[in-house]
The first five atom37 places (N, CA, C, CB, O) and aatype in JSON, in Angstrom:
{
  "aatype": [12, 6, 13, 11, 19, 18, 0, 3, 1, 1, 2, 9, 0, 4, 7, 19, 15, 9, 6, 10, 14, 6, 14, 13, 10, 19, 10, 6, 4, 13, 10, 13, 6, 0, 1, 14, 0, 1, 18, 10, 3, 13, 10, 11, 0, 9, 0, 9, 15, 11, 7, 4, 2, 16, 6, 11, 15, 7, 19, 1, 13, 5, 15, 6, 10, 3, 17, 6, 3, 6, 6, 2, 7, 9, 13, 10, 2, 6, 8, 5, 19, 18, 10, 13, 2, 8, 6, 13, 7, 3, 10, 19, 12, 6, 9, 15, 3, 13, 11, 6, 9, 19, 9, 0, 13, 13, 1, 16, 18, 19, 6, 0, 5, 11, 16, 2, 16, 16, 10, 3, 14, 2, 8, 10, 0, 15, 9, 7, 3, 5, 10, 0, 11, 10, 6],
  "atom_mask": [
    [1, 1, 1, 1, 1],
    [1, 1, 1, 1, 1],
    [1, 1, 1, 1, 1],
    [1, 1, 1, 1, 1],
    [1, 1, 1, 1, 1],
    [1, 1, 1, 1, 1],
    [1, 1, 1, 1, 1],
    [1, 1, 1, 1, 1],
    [1, 1, 1, 1, 1],
    [1, 1, 1, 1, 1],
    [1, 1, 1, 1, 1],
    [1, 1, 1, 1, 1],
    [1, 1, 1, 1, 1],
    [1, 1, 1, 1, 1],
    [1, 1, 1, 0, 1],
    [1, 1, 1, 1, 1],
    [1, 1, 1, 1, 1],
    [1, 1, 1, 1, 1],
    [1, 1, 1, 1, 1],
    [1, 1, 1, 1, 1],
    [1, 1, 1, 1, 1],
    [1, 1, 1, 1, 1],
    [1, 1, 1, 1, 1],
    [1, 1, 1, 1, 1],
    [1, 1, 1, 1, 1],
    [1, 1, 1, 1, 1],
    [1, 1, 1, 1, 1],
    [1, 1, 1, 1, 1],
    [1, 1, 1, 1, 1],
    [1, 1, 1, 1, 1],
    [1, 1, 1, 1, 1],
    [1, 1, 1, 1, 1],
    [1, 1, 1, 1, 1],
    [1, 1, 1, 1, 1],
    [1, 1, 1, 1, 1],
    [1, 1, 1, 1, 1],
    [1, 1, 1, 1, 1],
    [1, 1, 1, 1, 1],
    [1, 1, 1, 1, 1],
    [1, 1, 1, 1, 1],
    [1, 1, 1, 1, 1],
    [1, 1, 1, 1, 1],
    [1, 1, 1, 1, 1],
    [1, 1, 1, 1, 1],
    [1, 1, 1, 1, 1],
    [1, 1, 1, 1, 1],
    [1, 1, 1, 1, 1],
    [1, 1, 1, 1, 1],
    [1, 1, 1, 1, 1],
    [1, 1, 1, 1, 1],
    [1, 1, 1, 0, 1],
    [1, 1, 1, 1, 1],
    [1, 1, 1, 1, 1],
    [1, 1, 1, 1, 1],
    [1, 1, 1, 1, 1],
    [1, 1, 1, 1, 1],
    [1, 1, 1, 1, 1],
    [1, 1, 1, 0, 1],
    [1, 1, 1, 1, 1],
    [1, 1, 1, 1, 1],
    [1, 1, 1, 1, 1],
    [1, 1, 1, 1, 1],
    [1, 1, 1, 1, 1],
    [1, 1, 1, 1, 1],
    [1, 1, 1, 1, 1],
    [1, 1, 1, 1, 1],
    [1, 1, 1, 1, 1],
    [1, 1, 1, 1, 1],
    [1, 1, 1, 1, 1],
    [1, 1, 1, 1, 1],
    [1, 1, 1, 1, 1],
    [1, 1, 1, 1, 1],
    [1, 1, 1, 0, 1],
    [1, 1, 1, 1, 1],
    [1, 1, 1, 1, 1],
    [1, 1, 1, 1, 1],
    [1, 1, 1, 1, 1],
    [1, 1, 1, 1, 1],
    [1, 1, 1, 1, 1],
    [1, 1, 1, 1, 1],
    [1, 1, 1, 1, 1],
    [1, 1, 1, 1, 1],
    [1, 1, 1, 1, 1],
    [1, 1, 1, 1, 1],
    [1, 1, 1, 1, 1],
    [1, 1, 1, 1, 1],
    [1, 1, 1, 1, 1],
    [1, 1, 1, 1, 1],
    [1, 1, 1, 0, 1],
    [1, 1, 1, 1, 1],
    [1, 1, 1, 1, 1],
    [1, 1, 1, 1, 1],
    [1, 1, 1, 1, 1],
    [1, 1, 1, 1, 1],
    [1, 1, 1, 1, 1],
    [1, 1, 1, 1, 1],
    [1, 1, 1, 1, 1],
    [1, 1, 1, 1, 1],
    [1, 1, 1, 1, 1],
    [1, 1, 1, 1, 1],
    [1, 1, 1, 1, 1],
    [1, 1, 1, 1, 1],
    [1, 1, 1, 1, 1],
    [1, 1, 1, 1, 1],
    [1, 1, 1, 1, 1],
    [1, 1, 1, 1, 1],
    [1, 1, 1, 1, 1],
    [1, 1, 1, 1, 1],
    [1, 1, 1, 1, 1],
    [1, 1, 1, 1, 1],
    [1, 1, 1, 1, 1],
    [1, 1, 1, 1, 1],
    [1, 1, 1, 1, 1],
    [1, 1, 1, 1, 1],
    [1, 1, 1, 1, 1],
    [1, 1, 1, 1, 1],
    [1, 1, 1, 1, 1],
    [1, 1, 1, 1, 1],
    [1, 1, 1, 1, 1],
    [1, 1, 1, 1, 1],
    [1, 1, 1, 1, 1],
    [1, 1, 1, 1, 1],
    [1, 1, 1, 1, 1],
    [1, 1, 1, 1, 1],
    [1, 1, 1, 1, 1],
    [1, 1, 1, 1, 1],
    [1, 1, 1, 1, 1],
    [1, 1, 1, 0, 1],
    [1, 1, 1, 1, 1],
    [1, 1, 1, 1, 1],
    [1, 1, 1, 1, 1],
    [1, 1, 1, 1, 1],
    [1, 1, 1, 1, 1],
    [1, 1, 1, 1, 1],
    [1, 1, 1, 1, 1]
  ],
  "atom_positions": [
    [[-134.66, -99.97, -105.73], [-133.56, -100.8, -106.01], [-133.32, -101.22, -107.43], [-133.69, -101.91, -105.25], [-134.21, -101.65, -108.15]],
    [[-131.99, -101.05, -107.81], [-131.58, -101.34, -109.28], [-131.33, -102.83, -109.4], [-130.23, -100.5, -109.73], [-130.46, -103.38, -108.73]],
    [[-132.06, -103.46, -110.21], [-131.71, -104.88, -110.83], [-132.09, -104.72, -112.07], [-132.4, -106.17, -110.24], [-132.71, -103.77, -112.54]],
    [[-131.63, -105.87, -112.7], [-131.7, -106.21, -114.22], [-132.11, -107.86, -114.42], [-130.1, -105.87, -114.95], [-131.49, -108.79, -113.9]],
    [[-133.31, -107.99, -115.3], [-133.77, -109.38, -115.62], [-133.91, -109.32, -116.95], [-135.04, -109.88, -114.96], [-134.39, -108.36, -117.55]],
    [[-133.44, -110.5, -117.54], [-133.28, -110.57, -119.32], [-133.22, -112.0, -119.71], [-131.75, -109.81, -119.99], [-132.64, -112.89, -119.1]],
    [[-133.91, -112.09, -120.78], [-133.83, -113.35, -121.13], [-132.42, -113.73, -121.62], [-134.83, -113.61, -122.08], [-131.75, -112.93, -122.28]],
    [[-131.95, -115.06, -121.25], [-130.76, -115.27, -121.58], [-130.75, -116.72, -121.91], [-129.86, -114.84, -120.58], [-130.82, -117.47, -120.94]],
    [[-130.68, -117.28, -123.08], [-130.58, -118.72, -123.71], [-129.44, -119.39, -123.1], [-130.39, -118.73, -125.33], [-129.52, -120.6, -122.89]],
    [[-128.52, -118.84, -122.83], [-127.53, -119.58, -121.98], [-127.84, -120.3, -120.76], [-126.63, -118.75, -121.61], [-127.29, -121.35, -120.43]],
    [[-128.71, -119.73, -120.12], [-129.29, -120.35, -118.89], [-130.24, -121.47, -119.24], [-130.04, -119.29, -118.03], [-131.44, -121.21, -119.33]],
    [[-129.87, -122.55, -119.41], [-130.91, -123.63, -119.9], [-131.88, -124.06, -118.95], [-130.27, -124.86, -120.34], [-132.85, -124.68, -119.41]],
    [[-131.82, -123.86, -117.7], [-133.0, -124.3, -116.9], [-134.26, -123.27, -116.94], [-132.51, -124.48, -115.38], [-135.39, -123.61, -116.58]],
    [[-133.95, -122.0, -117.43], [-135.29, -120.98, -117.11], [-135.14, -120.07, -118.38], [-135.21, -119.95, -115.45], [-136.11, -119.56, -118.93]],
    [[-133.87, -119.92, -118.78], [-133.99, -118.92, -120.09], [-133.83, -117.48, -119.53], [0.0, 0.0, 0.0], [-133.91, -116.57, -120.35]],
    [[-133.63, -117.2, -118.33], [-133.56, -115.93, -117.51], [-132.37, -115.81, -116.95], [-134.52, -115.82, -116.48], [-131.89, -116.81, -116.42]],
    [[-131.67, -114.64, -116.95], [-130.71, -114.1, -116.11], [-130.94, -112.89, -115.09], [-129.76, -113.77, -116.94], [-131.83, -112.11, -115.4]],
    [[-130.41, -112.71, -114.2], [-130.88, -111.67, -113.23], [-129.52, -110.85, -112.64], [-131.78, -112.47, -111.96], [-128.58, -111.58, -112.29]],
    [[-129.38, -109.58, -112.52], [-128.32, -109.06, -112.01], [-128.91, -108.28, -110.68], [-127.59, -108.19, -113.11], [-129.78, -107.42, -110.77]],
    [[-128.46, -108.6, -109.72], [-129.0, -107.87, -108.41], [-127.73, -107.6, -107.75], [-130.07, -108.78, -107.4], [-126.72, -108.27, -108.01]],
    [[-127.74, -106.3, -106.6], [-126.94, -106.01, -105.89], [-126.15, -107.14, -105.13], [-127.5, -105.2, -105.23], [-126.8, -108.19, -105.18]],
    [[-124.97, -107.27, -104.46], [-124.5, -108.43, -103.86], [-125.12, -108.86, -102.74], [-123.3, -108.34, -103.59], [-125.18, -110.07, -102.5]],
    [[-125.74, -107.76, -101.78], [-126.31, -108.35, -100.72], [-127.59, -109.25, -100.86], [-126.55, -107.36, -99.9], [-128.07, -109.89, -99.92]],
    [[-128.13, -109.24, -102.26], [-129.4, -109.9, -102.7], [-128.98, -111.12, -103.4], [-130.29, -108.99, -103.63], [-129.79, -111.56, -104.21]],
    [[-127.71, -111.84, -103.21], [-127.32, -112.75, -103.8], [-128.25, -114.05, -103.53], [-126.02, -112.83, -103.48], [-128.56, -114.89, -104.38]],
    [[-128.72, -114.03, -101.9], [-129.71, -114.85, -101.38], [-131.07, -115.13, -102.27], [-130.06, -114.24, -100.11], [-131.59, -116.23, -102.43]],
    [[-131.54, -113.85, -102.82], [-132.78, -113.98, -103.49], [-132.44, -114.64, -104.81], [-133.51, -112.6, -103.67], [-133.16, -115.54, -105.25]],
    [[-131.41, -114.24, -105.44], [-130.84, -114.76, -106.8], [-130.77, -116.23, -106.48], [-129.29, -114.1, -107.29], [-131.46, -116.95, -107.19]],
    [[-130.16, -116.72, -105.66], [-130.0, -118.15, -105.25], [-131.28, -118.89, -105.47], [-129.57, -118.28, -103.75], [-131.45, -119.82, -106.26]],
    [[-132.3, -118.29, -104.54], [-133.67, -119.0, -104.52], [-134.34, -118.81, -105.69], [-134.58, -118.57, -103.45], [-135.23, -119.63, -105.91]],
    [[-134.15, -117.84, -106.63], [-134.81, -117.77, -107.9], [-134.48, -119.08, -108.88], [-134.36, -116.4, -108.59], [-135.28, -119.8, -109.47]],
    [[-132.92, -119.13, -108.84], [-132.26, -120.23, -109.53], [-132.35, -121.54, -109.15], [-131.06, -120.04, -109.59], [-132.23, -122.46, -109.96]],
    [[-132.56, -121.72, -107.92], [-132.71, -123.07, -107.23], [-134.06, -123.7, -107.81], [-132.77, -122.89, -105.51], [-134.23, -124.85, -108.21]],
    [[-135.0, -122.6, -107.76], [-136.4, -123.07, -108.1], [-136.46, -123.67, -109.25], [-137.36, -122.08, -108.16], [-135.58, -123.24, -110.0]],
    [[-137.2, -124.6, -109.78], [-137.15, -125.3, -111.15], [-138.66, -124.9, -111.55], [-136.78, -127.12, -111.12], [-139.65, -124.7, -110.84]],
    [[-138.46, -124.85, -113.06], [-139.7, -124.45, -113.54], [-141.13, -125.13, -113.41], [-139.47, -124.35, -114.72], [-142.23, -124.63, -113.65]],
    [[-140.77, -126.58, -112.9], [-142.13, -127.24, -112.44], [-142.61, -126.6, -111.25], [-142.03, -128.78, -112.14], [-143.82, -126.7, -111.03]],
    [[-141.89, -125.95, -110.43], [-142.47, -125.51, -109.12], [-142.49, -123.87, -109.21], [-141.51, -126.1, -107.78], [-142.46, -123.19, -108.19]],
    [[-142.55, -123.33, -110.48], [-142.65, -121.97, -110.42], [-144.1, -121.49, -110.12], [-142.13, -121.41, -111.66], [-144.26, -120.45, -109.48]],
    [[-145.16, -122.21, -110.55], [-146.45, -121.99, -110.18], [-146.77, -121.99, -108.82], [-147.18, -122.81, -110.74], [-147.33, -121.02, -108.31]],
    [[-146.4, -123.12, -108.12], [-146.5, -123.05, -106.6], [-145.86, -122.04, -105.87], [-146.04, -124.16, -106.05], [-146.39, -121.49, -104.91]],
    [[-144.78, -121.78, -106.29], [-144.1, -120.45, -105.6], [-144.84, -119.24, -105.79], [-142.68, -120.13, -106.15], [-145.09, -118.49, -104.85]],
    [[-145.16, -119.04, -106.83], [-145.98, -117.85, -107.01], [-147.39, -117.91, -106.42], [-146.09, -117.57, -108.42], [-147.92, -116.86, -106.05]],
    [[-147.98, -119.0, -106.31], [-149.34, -119.19, -105.38], [-149.0, -118.89, -104.12], [-150.0, -120.66, -105.33], [-149.75, -118.16, -103.48]],
    [[-147.83, -119.38, -103.56], [-147.56, -119.14, -102.03], [-147.19, -117.86, -101.65], [-146.52, -119.98, -101.52], [-147.62, -117.44, -100.58]],
    [[-146.44, -117.14, -102.35], [-146.02, -115.82, -102.39], [-147.36, -115.05, -102.41], [-145.06, -115.51, -103.64], [-147.43, -114.16, -101.56]],
    [[-148.28, -115.2, -103.07], [-149.37, -114.29, -103.47], [-150.41, -114.24, -102.03], [-150.19, -114.94, -105.0], [-151.23, -113.36, -101.81]],
    [[-150.14, -115.33, -101.23], [-151.16, -115.56, -100.21], [-150.01, -115.17, -98.77], [-151.93, -117.43, -100.34], [-150.36, -115.43, -97.62]],
    [[-148.88, -114.63, -99.04], [-147.81, -114.58, -98.08], [-147.53, -115.79, -97.16], [-148.05, -113.47, -97.28], [-147.62, -115.87, -95.93]],
    [[-147.18, -116.68, -98.06], [-146.77, -117.95, -97.33], [-145.55, -118.55, -98.0], [-147.94, -119.03, -97.3], [-145.56, -118.8, -99.21]],
    [[-144.55, -118.79, -97.26], [-143.33, -119.32, -97.35], [-143.26, -120.45, -98.31], [0.0, 0.0, 0.0], [-144.21, -121.18, -98.61]],
    [[-141.84, -120.54, -98.84], [-141.67, -121.72, -99.88], [-140.14, -121.76, -99.74], [-142.29, -121.43, -101.58], [-139.45, -120.75, -99.56]],
    [[-139.6, -123.23, -99.87], [-138.27, -123.51, -99.9], [-137.89, -124.16, -101.19], [-137.93, -124.3, -98.77], [-138.73, -124.74, -101.87]],
    [[-136.7, -124.08, -101.53], [-135.86, -124.88, -102.55], [-134.95, -125.89, -101.61], [-134.85, -123.79, -103.57], [-135.07, -126.0, -100.4]],
    [[-134.11, -126.51, -102.34], [-133.24, -127.45, -101.55], [-132.32, -126.69, -100.52], [-132.33, -128.3, -102.55], [-132.08, -127.19, -99.42]],
    [[-131.87, -125.62, -100.86], [-130.91, -124.82, -99.9], [-131.52, -123.56, -99.67], [-129.43, -124.57, -100.46], [-130.88, -123.0, -98.79]],
    [[-132.49, -122.84, -100.07], [-133.08, -121.63, -99.86], [-134.48, -121.68, -99.48], [-132.92, -120.87, -100.94], [-135.21, -122.68, -99.56]],
    [[-134.81, -120.52, -99.05], [-136.25, -120.26, -98.67], [-136.65, -118.82, -98.53], [0.0, 0.0, 0.0], [-135.78, -117.95, -98.62]],
    [[-137.88, -118.52, -98.31], [-138.76, -117.44, -98.15], [-139.64, -117.53, -97.14], [-139.42, -117.21, -99.2], [-140.45, -118.45, -97.05]],
    [[-139.54, -116.48, -96.23], [-140.61, -116.6, -94.94], [-141.31, -115.35, -94.69], [-139.9, -116.98, -93.52], [-140.61, -114.33, -94.65]],
    [[-142.44, -115.27, -94.52], [-143.09, -114.08, -94.2], [-143.37, -113.8, -92.6], [-144.37, -114.12, -94.98], [-143.29, -114.82, -91.92]],
    [[-143.65, -112.76, -91.96], [-143.76, -112.61, -90.56], [-144.71, -113.38, -89.91], [-143.99, -111.37, -90.24], [-144.49, -113.71, -88.74]],
    [[-145.77, -113.74, -90.48], [-146.65, -114.73, -89.91], [-146.13, -115.94, -89.54], [-147.62, -115.0, -90.71], [-146.58, -116.49, -88.53]],
    [[-145.05, -116.59, -90.35], [-144.49, -117.97, -90.16], [-143.44, -117.88, -89.32], [-144.06, -118.64, -91.37], [-142.91, -118.96, -89.06]],
    [[-142.9, -116.76, -88.74], [-141.89, -116.9, -87.84], [-142.29, -117.29, -86.42], [-141.2, -115.71, -87.83], [-143.35, -116.86, -85.99]],
    [[-141.48, -118.13, -85.59], [-141.84, -118.7, -84.58], [-140.76, -118.14, -83.39], [-141.9, -120.21, -84.9], [-140.08, -117.14, -83.62]],
    [[-140.67, -118.79, -82.2], [-139.99, -118.32, -81.21], [-138.3, -118.81, -81.33], [-140.78, -118.81, -79.93], [-137.37, -118.28, -80.72]],
    [[-138.22, -119.71, -82.08], [-136.81, -120.18, -82.44], [-136.35, -119.11, -83.44], [-136.75, -121.75, -83.1], [-135.15, -118.86, -83.39]],
    [[-137.05, -118.48, -84.28], [-136.43, -117.61, -85.1], [-136.16, -116.2, -84.29], [-137.31, -117.46, -86.37], [-135.22, -115.46, -84.59]],
    [[-137.01, -115.93, -83.32], [-136.57, -114.72, -82.69], [-135.57, -115.05, -81.64], [-137.71, -113.96, -82.11], [-134.99, -114.19, -80.97]],
    [[-135.41, -116.35, -81.52], [-134.19, -116.58, -80.59], [-132.87, -116.37, -81.23], [-134.19, -118.01, -80.04], [-131.81, -116.08, -80.68]],
    [[-133.11, -116.6, -82.66], [-132.02, -116.57, -83.62], [-131.69, -114.95, -84.1], [-132.47, -117.57, -84.94], [-130.86, -114.64, -84.95]],
    [[-132.46, -114.11, -83.43], [-132.36, -112.84, -84.01], [-133.05, -112.44, -84.93], [0.0, 0.0, 0.0], [-132.81, -111.28, -85.25]],
    [[-134.03, -113.09, -85.64], [-134.77, -113.04, -86.85], [-136.24, -112.02, -86.39], [-135.14, -114.8, -87.39], [-137.21, -112.48, -85.79]],
    [[-136.14, -110.93, -86.73], [-137.36, -110.2, -86.55], [-138.03, -109.45, -87.8], [-137.08, -109.23, -85.53], [-137.28, -108.79, -88.52]],
    [[-139.34, -109.52, -88.09], [-139.78, -108.86, -89.31], [-141.03, -107.94, -88.99], [-140.13, -109.95, -90.42], [-141.85, -108.24, -88.12]],
    [[-141.1, -106.89, -89.72], [-142.37, -106.24, -89.55], [-143.32, -106.79, -90.53], [-142.25, -104.77, -89.69], [-142.96, -107.77, -91.18]],
    [[-144.4, -106.33, -90.72], [-145.46, -106.87, -91.61], [-144.98, -106.32, -93.2], [-147.1, -106.26, -91.07], [-145.56, -106.76, -94.2]],
    [[-144.28, -105.7, -93.26], [-143.73, -105.23, -94.7], [-142.46, -105.82, -95.17], [-143.49, -103.74, -94.72], [-141.91, -105.41, -96.2]],
    [[-141.99, -106.75, -94.45], [-140.73, -107.23, -94.82], [-140.81, -108.76, -94.86], [-139.65, -106.72, -93.85], [-141.62, -109.39, -94.18]],
    [[-139.94, -109.32, -95.68], [-139.68, -110.76, -95.93], [-138.44, -111.39, -95.72], [-139.94, -111.02, -97.14], [-137.48, -110.74, -96.14]],
    [[-138.16, -112.53, -95.16], [-137.18, -113.1, -94.76], [-136.65, -114.05, -95.71], [-137.44, -113.57, -93.66], [-137.47, -114.88, -96.08]],
    [[-135.37, -114.14, -96.25], [-135.0, -115.14, -97.11], [-133.62, -115.65, -96.66], [-135.02, -114.65, -98.54], [-132.76, -114.96, -96.13]],
    [[-133.56, -116.91, -96.94], [-132.21, -117.57, -96.43], [-131.62, -118.47, -97.43], [-132.41, -118.41, -95.12], [-132.27, -118.85, -98.4]],
    [[-130.37, -118.82, -97.21], [-129.62, -119.66, -98.16], [-128.6, -120.36, -97.3], [-128.94, -118.81, -99.35], [-127.85, -119.68, -96.59]],
    [[-128.52, -121.73, -97.31], [-127.61, -122.46, -96.43], [-126.09, -122.11, -96.53], [-127.78, -123.89, -96.71], [-125.26, -122.28, -95.63]],
    [[-125.85, -121.58, -97.81], [-124.42, -121.12, -98.19], [-124.18, -119.66, -98.18], [-124.06, -121.6, -99.57], [-123.08, -119.15, -97.96]],
    [[-125.32, -119.01, -98.46], [-124.96, -117.42, -98.6], [-125.5, -116.46, -97.53], [-125.52, -116.86, -99.96], [-125.4, -115.23, -97.63]],
    [[-126.1, -117.13, -96.47], [-126.62, -116.67, -95.46], [-128.1, -116.14, -95.53], [0.0, 0.0, 0.0], [-128.86, -116.76, -96.27]],
    [[-128.62, -115.02, -94.81], [-130.02, -114.4, -94.63], [-129.94, -113.2, -95.22], [-130.52, -114.21, -93.2], [-128.93, -112.56, -95.53]],
    [[-131.43, -112.85, -95.41], [-131.5, -111.43, -96.08], [-132.9, -111.09, -95.43], [-131.45, -111.39, -97.96], [-133.84, -111.89, -95.43]],
    [[-132.94, -109.91, -94.92], [-134.58, -109.35, -94.85], [-134.49, -108.05, -95.81], [-135.19, -108.82, -93.01], [-133.5, -107.32, -95.9]],
    [[-135.62, -107.91, -96.47], [-135.88, -107.26, -97.42], [-137.5, -106.72, -97.35], [-135.47, -108.08, -98.53], [-138.31, -107.44, -96.77]],
    [[-137.89, -105.63, -97.87], [-139.19, -105.02, -98.05], [-139.82, -106.1, -99.06], [-139.12, -103.39, -98.65], [-139.23, -106.62, -100.0]],
    [[-141.19, -106.33, -98.63], [-141.86, -107.27, -99.55], [-142.14, -106.63, -100.74], [-143.1, -107.83, -99.01], [-142.03, -107.32, -101.76]],
    [[-142.5, -105.37, -100.87], [-142.51, -104.44, -102.23], [-141.39, -104.66, -103.08], [-142.49, -102.91, -101.94], [-141.55, -104.83, -104.28]],
    [[-140.16, -104.67, -102.5], [-139.17, -105.04, -103.58], [-138.96, -106.24, -103.75], [-138.01, -104.56, -103.44], [-138.34, -106.43, -104.8]],
    [[-139.25, -107.42, -103.03], [-139.11, -108.71, -103.24], [-140.21, -109.04, -104.31], [-139.22, -109.47, -101.92], [-139.95, -109.83, -105.23]],
    [[-141.41, -108.45, -104.19], [-142.51, -108.93, -105.17], [-142.27, -108.25, -106.45], [-144.0, -108.61, -104.68], [-142.78, -108.82, -107.42]],
    [[-141.55, -107.07, -106.69], [-141.06, -106.32, -107.81], [-140.12, -107.06, -108.6], [-140.47, -105.12, -107.39], [-140.24, -107.14, -109.82]],
    [[-139.11, -107.65, -107.9], [-138.01, -108.61, -108.59], [-138.72, -109.93, -109.04], [-136.73, -109.01, -107.5], [-138.49, -110.37, -110.17]],
    [[-139.47, -110.49, -108.31], [-139.99, -111.85, -108.29], [-141.04, -111.81, -109.56], [-140.71, -112.26, -106.75], [-141.16, -112.82, -110.26]],
    [[-141.72, -110.76, -109.79], [-142.63, -110.35, -110.97], [-141.82, -110.24, -112.18], [-143.36, -108.99, -110.73], [-142.1, -110.91, -113.19]],
    [[-140.74, -109.35, -112.13], [-139.95, -109.0, -113.38], [-139.3, -110.51, -113.67], [-138.69, -107.65, -113.11], [-139.35, -110.95, -114.82]],
    [[-138.8, -111.14, -112.82], [-138.21, -112.47, -113.16], [-139.15, -113.45, -113.84], [-137.69, -113.11, -111.92], [-138.73, -114.15, -114.76]],
    [[-140.36, -113.52, -113.42], [-141.25, -114.72, -113.79], [-142.13, -113.93, -115.32], [-142.52, -115.23, -112.14], [-142.75, -114.54, -116.19]],
    [[-141.96, -112.85, -115.25], [-142.56, -112.04, -116.83], [-141.63, -112.29, -117.54], [-142.82, -110.34, -117.0], [-141.97, -112.88, -118.56]],
    [[-140.2, -112.03, -117.39], [-139.09, -112.45, -118.5], [-139.35, -114.04, -118.62], [-137.32, -112.08, -117.97], [-139.46, -114.58, -119.72]],
    [[-139.42, -114.63, -117.59], [-139.43, -116.28, -117.87], [-140.62, -116.8, -118.97], [-139.78, -117.12, -116.3], [-140.43, -117.65, -119.85]],
    [[-141.75, -116.17, -118.73], [-142.83, -116.2, -119.65], [-142.38, -115.86, -120.95], [-143.89, -115.33, -119.27], [-142.37, -116.69, -121.86]],
    [[-142.0, -114.64, -121.1], [-141.72, -114.02, -122.59], [-140.64, -114.81, -123.13], [-141.27, -112.39, -122.63], [-140.59, -114.9, -124.36]],
    [[-139.58, -115.5, -122.3], [-138.59, -116.2, -122.96], [-139.1, -117.6, -123.51], [-137.45, -116.34, -122.02], [-138.75, -118.16, -124.55]],
    [[-139.91, -117.99, -122.65], [-140.33, -119.37, -122.96], [-141.57, -119.37, -124.06], [-140.78, -120.12, -121.56], [-142.0, -120.47, -124.41]],
    [[-142.06, -118.33, -124.52], [-143.19, -118.51, -125.34], [-142.86, -119.32, -126.63], [-143.75, -117.16, -125.68], [-143.81, -119.88, -127.18]],
    [[-141.69, -119.45, -127.12], [-141.56, -120.06, -128.13], [-141.09, -121.36, -127.99], [-140.93, -119.42, -128.85], [-140.75, -122.05, -128.95]],
    [[-141.06, -121.76, -126.65], [-140.59, -123.22, -126.35], [-141.56, -124.28, -126.46], [-140.08, -123.34, -125.01], [-142.35, -124.51, -125.54]],
    [[-141.55, -124.91, -127.49], [-142.58, -125.89, -127.82], [-142.7, -127.09, -126.79], [-142.28, -126.43, -129.2], [-143.79, -127.63, -126.6]],
    [[-141.56, -127.48, -126.15], [-141.63, -128.35, -125.19], [-142.46, -128.31, -123.91], [-140.56, -128.45, -124.91], [-142.83, -129.29, -123.26]],
    [[-142.7, -126.94, -123.65], [-143.46, -126.58, -122.45], [-144.97, -126.59, -122.83], [-143.01, -125.14, -121.88], [-145.42, -126.28, -123.93]],
    [[-145.58, -126.95, -121.89], [-147.27, -127.01, -121.93], [-147.58, -125.41, -121.74], [-148.1, -128.11, -120.47], [-147.27, -124.67, -120.81]],
    [[-148.3, -125.16, -122.93], [-148.63, -123.77, -122.98], [-149.61, -123.22, -121.63], [-149.4, -123.58, -124.43], [-149.64, -122.08, -121.17]],
    [[-150.34, -124.35, -121.22], [-151.15, -124.01, -119.87], [-150.28, -123.59, -118.57], [-152.02, -125.34, -119.43], [-150.78, -123.0, -117.61]],
    [[-148.85, -124.0, -118.65], [-148.05, -123.78, -117.77], [-147.59, -122.11, -117.69], [-146.99, -124.76, -118.03], [-147.48, -121.35, -116.73]],
    [[-147.43, -121.95, -118.83], [-147.11, -120.36, -118.96], [-148.41, -119.51, -118.76], [-146.48, -119.98, -120.51], [-148.38, -118.5, -118.05]],
    [[-149.48, -119.89, -119.36], [-150.85, -119.03, -118.86], [-151.01, -119.06, -117.49], [-152.24, -119.57, -119.41], [-151.51, -118.11, -116.89]],
    [[-150.64, -120.05, -116.95], [-150.98, -120.31, -115.34], [-150.08, -119.23, -114.57], [-150.53, -122.04, -114.76], [-150.44, -118.48, -113.67]],
    [[-148.95, -119.33, -115.09], [-148.14, -118.33, -114.39], [-148.28, -116.95, -114.69], [-146.85, -118.61, -114.57], [-147.98, -116.11, -113.84]],
    [[-148.7, -116.61, -115.83], [-149.18, -115.23, -116.3], [-150.39, -114.83, -115.4], [0.0, 0.0, 0.0], [-150.52, -113.67, -115.01]],
    [[-151.35, -115.9, -115.05], [-152.45, -115.54, -114.25], [-152.11, -115.2, -112.89], [-153.39, -116.56, -114.23], [-152.57, -114.24, -112.26]],
    [[-151.11, -116.21, -112.4], [-150.8, -115.92, -110.93], [-150.12, -114.51, -110.82], [-149.81, -117.07, -110.3], [-150.43, -113.69, -109.97]],
    [[-149.13, -114.32, -111.79], [-148.44, -112.92, -111.73], [-149.51, -111.64, -111.59], [-147.53, -112.73, -113.16], [-149.39, -110.68, -110.83]],
    [[-150.42, -111.84, -112.4], [-151.58, -110.67, -112.23], [-152.05, -110.63, -110.98], [-152.84, -110.81, -113.11], [-152.24, -109.48, -110.58]],
    [[-152.35, -111.65, -110.07], [-152.74, -111.65, -108.92], [-151.64, -111.07, -107.98], [-153.16, -112.91, -108.65], [-152.07, -110.52, -106.96]],
    [[-150.42, -111.1, -108.15], [-149.43, -110.6, -107.29], [-149.06, -109.07, -107.48], [-148.25, -111.44, -107.46], [-148.34, -108.46, -106.69]],
    [[-149.68, -108.46, -108.75], [-149.51, -107.1, -109.13], [-150.56, -106.16, -108.29], [-149.72, -106.99, -110.72], [-150.57, -104.94, -108.46]]
  ]
}
């Protein structure tokens, strides 16, 4: 899958921008709705295939789906992840693609924030450690 992640000082929330094909707007929304204070929690959850949510978006794995999801037509195999956004809809994608994009996003975030003296350096180090576990 083609995508582009790059440092962008205009994005004051995290210093990162991402360009994804249109069907993946749900993933883009999830990444930008998350706030840096929650990044580490999201990475820890994703590393153990546990879902996580923002105010309007979320990620769920096969093991977390229940009968209501099946009634709503949501089916995943063990290699897929389900993303949803209350405004932009739903998306099922391969976990490998999902992780590739997430890792690129957070690696770029860590690089972009290295000179940010207002951030706790342990925050960036912890994110880097968690990214290593995802790879």
